Structure formats: C-alpha cells, structure tokens
C-alpha positions in Angstrom: 23.1 -3.5 3.2 22.9 -1.9 6.2 19.5 -1.8 7.8 18.8 1.5 7.2 19.9 1.2 3.6 17.2 -1.6 3.0 14.3 0.3 4.5 15.5 3.6 2.9 15.4 1.0 -0.4 11.7 0.2 0.7 11.1 3.5 1.2 11.9 5.0 -2.5 10.3 2.2 -4.1 6.8 3.0 -2.0 7.5 6.8 -3.2 7.9 5.9 -6.6 4.9 3.9 -6.8 2.6 6.5 -5.3 4.0 8.9 -7.9 2.9 6.6 -10.6 -0.2 6.3 -9.2 -1.0 9.9 -9.2 0.0 9.8 -12.7 -2.2 6.8 -13.6 -5.0 8.7 -11.6 -4.6 12.0 -13.8 -4.8 9.7 -17.1 -8.2 7.7 -15.7 -6.2 4.5 -15.1 -8.4 3.3 -12.2 -7.4 -0.3 -12.0 -3.7 0.6 -12.1 -4.3 3.3 -9.9 -5.6 0.9 -7.0 -2.9 -1.8 -8.1 0.2 1.3 -7.4 -1.7 2.4 -4.3 -1.6 -1.2 -3.1 2.0 -1.7 -4.1 3.4 1.8 -2.2 1.4 0.4 1.0 2.7 -2.2 0.5 6.7 -1.4 0.5 6.2 1.1 2.9 5.0 -1.9 5.2 8.0 -3.9 4.2 10.3 -1.2 5.1 8.5 -0.8 8.7 9.4 -4.8 8.8 12.9 -4.4 8.1 13.2 -1.6 10.1 11.5 -2.9 13.5 12.0 -7.2 12.7 15.6 -6.5 11.7 14.2 -9.4 9.6 13.5 -9.4 4.9 10.2 -9.4 4.8 8.1 -12.5 3.4 6.9 -12.6 0.0 3.7 -12.1 0.7 1.1 -9.0 -0.5 -1.2 -9.0 2.3 -1.2 -5.4 4.1 -3.1 -6.3 7.2 -0.8 -9.1 8.0 2.2 -7.1 7.6 0.6 -4.5 10.4 -0.2 -7.0 12.6 3.4 -8.7 12.2 5.3 -5.5 12.5 2.3 -4.9 15.3 1.4 -1.2 15.0 -1.8 -2.8 13.3 -3.6 -2.1 16.7 -2.6 1.3 16.6 -4.2 2.1 13.2 -8.1 3.7 13.3 -11.0 1.8 12.4 -11.4 4.1 8.9 -7.5 2.9 8.8 -7.9 -1.0 9.1 -11.1 -0.7 7.3 -9.0 0.7 4.3 -6.2 -1.9 4.5 -9.1 -4.3 3.8 -10.2 -2.3 0.5 -7.1 -2.1 -0.5 -6.0 -5.3 -0.2 -7.6 -7.3 -3.4 -6.3 -4.5 -5.8 -3.2 -6.3 -5.6 -3.8 -9.9 -6.4 -6.6 -10.4 -7.8 -6.3 -7.3 -10.2 -4.1 -9.2 -12.2 -6.5 -11.9 -12.8 -9.1 -11.6 -15.5 -12.0 -13.6 -13.5 -11.4 -10.0 -10.8 -10.6 -7.8 -12.8 -13.5 -6.8 -14.3 -15.3 -6.6 -11.0 -12.6 -4.7 -9.7 -12.5 -2.3 -12.6 -15.7 -2.1 -11.7 -15.8 -0.9 -8.3 -13.2 2.1 -9.1 -14.6 4.5 -10.6 -13.4 7.8 -10.8 -14.7 9.1 -7.4 -13.4 5.9 -5.9 -9.9 5.7 -7.4 -9.7 9.4 -6.2 -10.7 8.3 -2.4 -8.4 4.9 -3.0 -6.0 7.3 -4.0 -6.0 9.7 -1.0 -6.6 7.5 1.8 -3.4 6.1 0.3 -1.3 9.1 0.7 -2.8 9.1 4.5 -1.8 6.2 5.7 1.7 6.4 3.7 1.7 9.9 5.9 0.4 8.3 9.3 3.4 5.2 8.5 6.4 7.7 7.7 5.4 9.8 10.9 4.3 7.6 13.6 6.6 4.3 12.5 9.1 4.6 10.2 10.7 7.8 11.0 
C-alpha cells in the first residue's frame, strides 16, 4: 500500500466515525458520540502521521501526542488545544465502568452537541491545513 493509499484509508475511517457520531447524536447516545468524535480525530491525526512522517502510527490514543509528534500542535489555537485535552479521556476512559458514569454525567445534551461541533471544526481545520 502506498503512502497516499494509507492516508486515504485513515481519512475514510475518520469520516465514517464522524458520520456515526452524527447518527448517535440524533439518538442522544451522548457517551458514544464523545467516543466516536475522539475516534474520528484520532484516525485523521494518524493519517497526518503517515503523510508527514512516512511511518506507521503507534498504537496510542493520545490526541495531544499525535498533534505534537506530527508537528502541528503549536499551530492550533488555545481553544483547539484545550478541546483536544477535553476530548482525550472520551476514548479509553469511556470504556471502563469507573470512569463511564463520570463521563456520562459530563456529556449532557448541550455538552455533547458542543463536542460534536468542535470535532467538526477541528477535522475541517486539520484537513485544510495539514492533510490536503
């Protein structure tokens, strides 16, 4: 598989995950919207990793790590950096019962809608500035 094919693969996965997040938002499945938003950003960042570093991304889920490793963390606004830090725990921690209830309380309908919209903006920014 060429670098371009790998990047396109990650991009397709990211797009699919964001589409799923939108469907879950309509169903008010807030915890899973947060999880899929994280997955969407993670997969796009992994596509950036492949494109810019010409390497296979590590089996990590830390969005800040990927933004720093690829070299665009400093290009993000303070709001985008803060959002990445808020989005990070919606992946791993959302899978474990000890954290699941706490995250579910955080993800009200309004907060979940905000997470979805912020994810949409970050995905668009990343595609325009880094990936394409």
